[in-house]
PAGUKE-353900 format. One record per residue: y, z, x of N, C-alpha, C in turn; residue in one letter. Coordinates in steps of 0.02 Angstrom, whole numbers, plus 50000, padded with zeros to 5 digits. Atoms other than C-alpha are relative to their C-alpha. Layout:
% residues N
YZXYZXYZXA
...
//
This chain:
% residues 462
499295000849977499234650550518500325003649949M
499174995150057500704662050447500254994149958T
499675004750055501454653650310500775000750026A
499294998849965503294649750357500425003749943T
499614996950053504444661350259500374995249969P
499515003850026505404654750127500815001550020A
499484999049957507064651350168500635003249957Q
499514995950044508444664950103500424994649968P
499325004050047509724659149981500524999350044Y
499384998849967511244654150081500534999349956S
499434997650050512764659950007500504993950013P
499415005949983513714644650092500174997049935L
499605003250070513734635549932500295001949937T
499544995650023514264649249831500674999450018R
499334998049964515704652849938500444991649992S
499855005950015515984633949919500414998049930R
499875000950075515994633249726500575006049983R
499444994450023517384649049739500514996650004G
499275003650014518944637349737500315002249943S
499664997650064520084642149619500464995449951T
499775005050057520924633449453500584996150032A
499395003849976522564630249552499744995850058A
500115007349947521804620749688499464994749968R
500395005750042520634611149573500464996449965A
499355005250030522214605549482500264995550058A
499685002249956523014601749640499564995250013F
500595005249973521464590749699500024995549933D
500055003650060521464584149511500644993450023T
499385004049996523314578249538499984995550054L
499815002849934523134573349711499524993149982A
500385004249994521684560249672500274993949945L
499705002650047522684554649522500504995150030M
499535005449966523914546149654500755002849971G
499254996750014525524557449606500365002050070L
499774998949934526624559449740500075008950009P
500024993349996526714576349813500435004249969L
499464996250034528224582449764500165000449917L
500105002750049528014575649597499495007049973V
500604993550026526284588549592500255006250020A
499584992849991527324603049665500435002049936L
499574997850048528544601249519499755000549939A
500514998450044527164600449395500045006349952L
500114994450042526854618449357500675003049966P
499344997950032528724621449326500184997949943A
499945003950069528804608149189499675002949954A
500474998950032527194614649127500315008749948F
499614991650031528074634549104500654997649971A
499564999550029529404626949022500684999150039G
499435004649968530584620249154500365007650056G
500044994449955530434638749255499864999050076G
500035001849926530384640049448499515005550023T
500594997349969528944648849546500425007750024R
499704993249989529434667549565499835002850075R
500274996049934529354674849751500255005850003W
499894995150002529104691349787500455003050057F
499514997549939530134693449958499614999950064G
500324999549944529624697450124499385004250015G
500524994849985528594711750123499144996349954R
500645003350034527324703249987499804994950019A
500235007049969527354687250072499775002150057E
500284999149950526824693950235499215005150002S
500574999050028525384705350142499614993149986Q
500335006550007524924688050077499704997050051R
500235002849938524884680850245499415004150043A
500654995249966523844695050324499354998149962E
500755000450051522654694750178499554992350013A
500125006849980522474674550214499625001150062Q
500384999449923522104678050412499405004350002A
500634997350019520834690550350499454993549973A
500595004550034520044678050238499914994350047K
500115006649937520164663150385499415002850042D
500384996849961519334676350491499155001049973A
500534999450022517994681550382499774994149974A
500505006050026517504663350332499554997050075A
500185001749946517374658950511499425003950026A
500514996450003516174673950531499334998549965A
500645001750048515104668850386499854993750029F
500295007449985514994649950439499645000450068Y
500394996849912514464658150633499565002649980E
500854997950015513104667450546499654996049958L
500285004850049512674655150433499604994850041D
500145003949943512454643150582499325001950029T
500744998749951511294653450686499525003749969A
500604999850040510394658650539499484993149997Q
500365004649998509894640750521499624997750059R
500415003149946509514637750702499445005650023D
500584996649992508474652650710499474999249963L
500645004150057507344646250563499654993850034R
500385005249959506964630950674499695003150053I
500484996149942506364642650814499425002649953S
500654996750020505324652650696499504997349968I
500375003950032504624638050604499454996450067D
500315002349958504124631350775499445005650018T
500494996149998503334647350810499324999449960I
500634998750039502384648250675499604995149987T
500215005650009501924631150660499224999550069A
500464999649940500814634350851499765006650008V
500254994349991500594653150851499845004749934D
500254996850063499564663950731499975006950026D
500214993849972499564680850849500365006049971S
499664995450039500064696950801500915000750012P
499394998949979501654695350894500354996049961A
499695005150027502134679050812500025002049918A
499994997950070501804687150628500555006450006R
499594996949994502784701650679500914996550003R
499255002349983504314689950733500234996549917A
499945001550052504154681750563500295004949950V
499774994750067504174698750456500795002950041T
499504998249974505734703650577500614996049982D
499585005150027506604688950538500154999149919F
499894999450061506374690350355500415006049979E
499674994450010507094707350353500735000450027S
499315002149974508584700850451500314995649957L
499465004650060508774687050315500175004249955G
499844997450048508914700850195500705004750024R
499424998849972510294708750297500684996250000R
499545003450003511224693250308500174998449919I
499895000150066511014690950129500725005149975D
499534994150012511904707450097500625000550015E
499244999949955513274705350224500344993949959A
499795006250018513494686150158500155002349928S
499914997350080513524693449967500695003149992G
499454994849981514884706650030500674994550000R
499365002850000515964693250075500094995549957Y
499895005950065515804679449930500305006349949I
499804994350040516054695049821500845001350006N
499324998649983517754699049901500424993750015A
499745008550014518324679449913500004998949920V
499975002050051517994678549739500545006049955D
499644995250034518824694849682500854998950000A
499335001549985520384689449757500454993950011H
499885007549988521504675349729500695000650026D
499364996849940522794675449884500494992949977L
499505006150012523624657849788500375003249937D
499524999650051524244666849650500785002849990R
499524998449986525954667349615500325007349982D
499724992850007526164685749559499665003250036D
500464995849963525084692149695500525005950019L
499654993749951525754709749739499675002550063E
499994996249938525854718749888499345001950027A
500704995449995524454730849848499434996550005A
500635003650009523294718449789499694995550077A
500165003449933523404707849956499865004050046A
500244995149942523204723650057499395002549982N
500795001650007521504725749958499604995350020R
500395005849975521074710249992500084998750063A
500004997349911521524711650177499455004850014R
500674992049989520424728650184499384997349985T
500665003150019519014720450101499754994450030E
500385004049965518844704950176499975000850079L
500124998949930519074711850360499425005550004T
500794997649983517624723250314499354997149997A
500525005149998516624710050258499784994450054A
499995003649926517094701050425499615002950038K
500414995149956516444715050528499425001049989D
500774998050024514804718050437499734991650029Q
500295008849977514554697650455500015001750087L
499785000349926515034700650638499395005650030G
500704995149980513664716650655499334994949997Q
500835006950005512194704950577500114996450046V
500095005649930512694692250709499655001650044K
500304997149936512384703050836499405000249995Q
500904998849995510764708350775499574994749996E
500395007749982510264690050750499914999250074L
500175001749922510724686650938499555005150032D
500174995949978509854701950985499184997149994R
500655001650025508354696650878499754991950044F
500305007249970508304677150959500125000650075E
499985000049938508464683351131499365002150020S
500704999149979506874692351131499434995149971G
500295006850015506074675351051499694996350059L
499995003449945506074668851220499234998950033G
500705002349999504244669651269499444996649953P
500335001250052503514666651100500224992750004L
499605009550008504724649651078499724995950064L
500165002549946504394645251248499214995750012G
500825002850027502344644551222500084995449945K
499955005250056502644635951067500314994250015A
499995007449987503564621751132499634998850049E
500545003149952502494619551275499524996349967T
500555002350015501084617651162500204994449952Q
499835005650037502024606151049500204993350038L
499945007449941502574594851208499364997650019A
500614998449972500794596851255499594993749930R
500435001350061500264590051079499944991649987L
499925007850019500694570051043499684996850069A
500385002749935500204566851247499425000649980P
500784997650000498544575651201499734995149955A
500365005150048498114564551049500044992750009V
500205006749975498554549551137499674998450033E
500545001749959497534552751273499255000249959R
500595001350036496144553751150499914994049970A
500005004950039496564540351051499724993850067R
500045005149934496594528251230499295000450020Q
500524999349969494964536351293499504997749938A
500375003350049494174530351120499934993250005L
500185007750003494614514051122499884997250069L
500195002749943494204512551325499175001349983A
500814998049995492434520251279499694992749944A
500265004350043492354506551127500004993550024S
500055008049977492764491551241499444999850060N
500464999849940491594498251379499234996549965A
500595000950033490244498151240499744992549986L
500205004650020490564482051189499944993250065D
500095002749947490724474151366499154999150034A
500654999350002488864481951387499634995649968V
500465004650040488174473351242500084992450015R
499865008049990488844456251291499494997550056A
500245000649937487984459751458499074999349967S
500564998850033486344460951342499565006050000G
500204994649999486084479051352500265005049938L
499634998350062486144488951191500265005050009R
499624995649993486714505151236500045003549920A
499844997050086486284512551062500075008450001D
500044991250007486054532351095500895000150032D
499284997749991487994529051162500334998449947L
499605002350052488494519751029499975007249941A
499974995750050487854533750916500385006650010G
499564994249976488764547251018500774998649994R
499325003450006490464535251002500135002349911L
499964998450074490174536050806500035005749972A
499934992350037489994554050792500635002750012K
499454998550001491774554550851500504997649945L
499615003550059492424544450710500445005949963G
499654995950057492724559650588500585004950049P
499574997149964493614568250739500684996750002E
499415005550011494784553550753500525001049953L
499784998650065495204555550571500455004949994T
499694994150005495614572650589500704999750045K
499355001149941496814568750743500554995949965L
499315003650048497764555050625500215004549944N
499884995450069497774567750477500825003650043Q
499384996049950498994578250611500005007550003G
500034990749999499414596850654500315002649935A
499814995450059500264599050501499455002749935G
500554997850043498604597550405499405005050042Q
500544996249948497414605450550500365005650049H
499934994749947498414616950662500204996850074G
499795003049926499374613450822499325001550035V
500404998849956498174623250919499164997549998P
500585005950015496544614750846499994994450003Q
499815008349988497344598450856500104998950072T
500124999949929497504602151038499295000450031L
500554998749961495844608051076499494993549971E
500335006550033495084593350956500114995050051R
499785006649953496184579851063499564999650049A
500314997949928495354588451219499294997850016T
500665001250007493704587251166499794993550002Q
499995007950023493774569451096500194997350066V
499775003049947494514562851249499565000950062A
500544997549930493234572451376499264996549970R
500665001050019491774566451267500004992450014E
500015007749990492414547451254500094997750064A
499905003149916492804546251440499255001950040E
500685000049971490994553251476499554992749983A
500235006850039490454539051339500124993650058I
499785006649955491494525851448499644999450059R
500245001249938490804530951613499274998150007A
500935001550006488894531051562500064991749981E
500205009050031489244512351478500224997550066A
499875005249945490164506451641499534999550051D
500395000849948488894512051743499164998749983G
500765002750029487304506551626499814993650042L
500355004949982487134490151697499605001650086P
500204999049928487024498551892499285004649975E
500704994950019485714511351804499454996749999R
500495004450015484664497451736499684996150057A
500265001649947484584489851892499695005350054A
500254995149958484234505251989499155002149976E
500514998650037482864509251862499504994350028I
500535005949968482074491851906499835000550077D
500145003149922482184492152096499625008950009H
500564994749988481304512152082499444998349956R
500685001450015479924504051978499654994850059L
500345003749941479584491052108499955003750051V
500194997149936479644502852250499555005949984S
500434994750016478754517252168499174995949999L
500655003750017477294504452110499674997850064R
500535002549950477084498152293499775006650041T
500294994349959476994515752367499395002849958R
500504997450019475834519652253499194995650018A
500365002849989474784504752294499645000950091Q
500094997749929474954510252486499715006250004A
500314993550027474324528052421499444999350007L
500805001250036472864521452356499564996850083T
500115001049934472534513352524499825005050059T
500094994449944472834528252646499585004449959R
500574995950027471884538652518499444998750011A
500805001549998470344528952545499865000650082G
500324998649935470454532552746499985007950018Q
500064993950007470384552252701499375000950021V
500704998949991468474551252700499834999250084D
500305001649906468204545852892500475006250037P
499934995149985469414557052922499755008350009V
500564993550005468444573052844499524999750052L
500665001149963466874564852916500035001450069S
500104999249921467394566453089500295007950005E
500084991950014468044585653043499565002249997L
500664996350006466544590652995499404998950050R
500605002249935465524581953144500075005050054R
499794997149921466604591853276500295006450002R
499724992950018467404607153199499605002949966F
500314995050036466794622053126500205000949926S
499884999450059466914624352934500775001149983A
498994996750017468574634352940500524995150012A
499455005049971469384618653010500204995049935C
499825006250048469154605752857499805003749927W
500244999250056468504616752706500564997749964Q
499475001650048470094616352630500264993949986D
499705007350014470424597252637499724997049960L
500345004350022469014593052551499994997849928Q
499645001650059469774591152386500474993549994H
499445002449986470984580352463499884989849980V
500035006950002470184561452442499964999049900P
500205000950057469684565452245500795000849963D
499495000550027471334572852216500644995650003Q
499485005649982472364560052295499784992949948A
500155005450046471374546852189500284999649921G
499844996150076471734557552024500835000049996E
499194999050004473614558952062500284991049999N
499615007549989473814539252110499894997949927V
499975002450082472974534951941500485002549946R
499454997950046474214546251840500574998050012Q
499345002049991475634539951927500034992550001A
499905006050017475154522051884500004999449933E
500024998850071474884527651712500695000849953A
499274996550001476694536751724500544992549996K
499605006849969477414519351799499924994549925L
500025006650068476674508551644500475003749946K
499434995850051477724520251526500684999950033E
499285002749973479194519251627500274993549999A
499925008250004479184500451617500115000349919Q
499835002250056479104500651436500355003649960A
499244995050002480414514951426500704994350011A
499525003449982481384503051515500094993049978R
499945006950042481014487151409500505003449948D
499584998950059481494497451267500835001949999A
499484997649979483114502451349500085007949984Q
499884991850008482654520451344500195004550061R
499734997649938483614525651490499805006650021W
500104993549983483444544051506499065001649986P
500584997849966481514542651481499584996750054D
500165002049947481304530651599500065001650053A
499644996749931482204539651727499555008850011T
500294992649992481204556851678499274997450026S
500785003449971479454545651697499914998950071L
499715002649937480104539651861499855007650054L
500054993149951480314557151931499435004149992S
500504996250001478704561651879499504997150044T
500495005049959477844546751963500315000450073V
499644999549939479044550752109499475008450041R
500264993949987478274569752119499195000050023A
500675001249969476434565052112499934995550050L
500225003349942476544552652249500385005350058L
499824996849936477554564152359499455006550016N
500454994649998476074577852319499404995450039T
500455001749980474904565752361500144996250074T
499825000649940475714558652516499885005950047D
499904992649969475954577152584499115001450018E
500784997650009473844580552542499634992650055A
500235005349955473424562152641500205002550060V
499684999549942474584566152775499645006950031S
500374993149971473834583852813499204998450028A
500754999049946472034578252850500184996150066A
499925003749955472494564352965500575006450074G
499544995749938473844578653047499565005950021D
500334993549966472514591053053499544998450052R
500505002649962471364580653152500385000250076L
499384999949931472864577153267500005005450035R
499624993849983473324594753292499395003250041R
500554994849984471394602253312499754994450064L
500305003049943470904587853446500535001150056N
499504998749956472604592153542499725006750034A
500074993449986472194610653540499315001050032V
500554998849980470514606853575499734996950093Q
499985003849920470864597053744500385004150037K
499794995449955471954609553792500505004349964D
499634994450026472404626153717500565004450032P
499644997849953473194631553857500835000049974Q
499505003550032474814621953780500335003449976Q
499964996950065474814630053640500185008350014E
499844992449951474764648853735500504999850015I
499294999349974476114644653845500595000049952D
499345001350043477354638853701500155007649988R
499984994650052476834654953605500235006150058T
499924995349944476914667353768500804999350006R
499165000749995478724659453798500415002249959F
499474997350073479444663753615500055006150006A
500044992349982478804681653655500385001850058I
499594997349945479554683353816500874998150003R
499535000850005481144675453772500315006149942D
499624994550041481424688453634500005006450026A
500274993549976480704701653733500795001250044Q
499455002349968482434697153856500485001449965R
499374998450051483564698053712499935006449995L
500004992250010482954714353661500315004850038A
499824994949920483294721653835500664999750023M
499305000249966484974713453859500505005849994S
499584994750020486174727253888499865006449972G
500314992550004484964742453871499545001350045R
500364995749964483954752353957499344999549978S
500594999850035482624756153837500084994249935T
499945002350055482134744553698500165002649923P
499874997350072482594747453501499244999849982D
500654999650037480984753653423499804995349938P
499815002850061481574741853281499704992050045R
500135005649982481284726253402499484999650048D
500705000549957479934732753517499295000549974A
500494999550032478814737753381499514993049981R
500145007950044478544718553298499894995950067P
500345001849942478464711553483499565001250049L
500624998549964477214720953549499384998849951D
500515001850046476294717053389499764993750005D
500215006350001476404699053419499734998950065A
500355001549945475794699853599499115001649974V
500624999350017474174708853525499554993649962A
500315005650052473984696153392499894994350045R
500175007849964474004680053508499485003750049L
500654999249954472804689853626499374998849961D
500575001550039471654691253484499854993249967R
499975007050001471974672753439499614996350065A
500385003749942471544668653616499255002149983I
500714997750007469854678153600499654996649944A
500495002650028469284667753462499814991850020T
500125006949964469214652753557499244998950045L
500785000149966467694659453652499344999449951E
500815000550036465894654353590500064993949983G
500195007549998465084638653558500464996849958R
499565002250074466134634553378500675003250012H
499154996450005467954639953408500244998149938P
499545002450064468974639953256500765000350024D
499445002049973470304631353323500714999449929Y
499504999250062471254630653153500225007149991W
499844992650009471174649453138500594999850060H
499514998649941471964649553322500824998249988F
499325002149995473384637153287500455002749946L
499544996850063473904645553114500045007550038T
499764993749986473884662053201500494999350050E
499585000349948475014656353345500774998549974T
499545000850041476064649153223500325006249964E
499794990450020476254667053132500305003250051A
499654996949936476674672453300500744998950008V
499275001549983478174663053326500545001049937R
499524999050059478914665053158500195007150000Q
499844993749997478674684153173500425001950045S
499314998749952479724682853335500604997449983V
499484999950007480884673853280500365001349936S
499584995250047481324683653152500455008150010R
499654993549978481594698653260500754996550047V
499475003449958482784686453368500534998449959V
499545001150049483654681753217500425007949981S
499744992750024483944700253172500515002650053R
499644998249941484524703753343500744996950010I
499475003449991485734689653350500565001949936R
499744999250060486494693653182500435007750017E
499644992349983486854713753227500524998750050E
499544999949934487664708353399500544994149983R
499415006450017488724692953306499964995250050G
500115005549953487964680353437499694995149960T
500275006050013487654662453392499324998350015P
500585002749974485884656553390499924993850036G
500295006849957485184641153488500084995849945H
//
């Protein structure tokens, strides 16, 4: 943070000390309570009964002009002094917030202006001190010199005031940014404090319900030093840093409060998942026991190629279920210890194991069902695939006299591939599974051709 420049010496106090001895005596007499006429008569008495000498019209005219020049210079001086004080407030505002090169340059320029102000003010004060316009014996020439010097001092003060005004007008963006940040400071700090209070209250409520929430309490405790720094204020830590700290504290405290508020629901959800996954594991144990009869029928009725990849399913299903049950016990222990993240992670592992087992067990029954269907009527599968090919061919020829080679080649390949798949059904032990996988692959390749054609033509798919 750029240090606030030392306040230049203001000549205002010096000018106020520059009153003449005559005026001081006048003030003393007034304080003593003497009548004004008596006070005016006293100098004559002290002079031995003489009277004040008056120099006539020209001298008095020069004295009046000099006094008017003095009054005008005083007004310019006070105007410049006031503007300098106001501008210092703006500079202090900027330096409290902004440490950018532009802000540092503004401080340097203000210090330079301060030296110019001191120079002009000094010239004014010297002119005031050099000429006592209240002297009885003030000569016309002296009054004229006073007027000339005071007028020059006033002009210099005015020139410096113009420089100060131009400098102030250029501070607009920096000052606006600084004032905006300062305006945000107090609300940001207050939001952080309120967020911390809300988080603390939420934790108290959770603990009252029997949940410990130790991890949340630890996270909240770590925010204690940050709250201390917020309470110490921006004067010690800087406005930008305090704003950032307040934002971070509010964000973390709000997260803690939200998690605390949701903890009872989270605990109930974990309890529900424990029961649900335990029931599912038991059901999969029963279903896994039914895979062996399915495999036995597959071996008896179909060629080895139709079932070899399924032989590992019973053993793998049993192993997966055992692992899932072990993880369920760990998850229950984590829930009892209120280690919520651990319990959630373990339950996710259990779910993944059971999903894999479910897919494998289902695959065996689905394989038998599909093989039974194609063995009974392979023509249905053939017709389905041929329809997909013909539909794609019609689309490829739509609006064309000859097909695009990019479309014709893969569609011709699909026809040939389907014919080869149909040929595998001949013989004593047809490989029905190969036939099914081939027809599925043909339909997928045809679907890719259709998607590309529709995309290029900008037509929506079905």
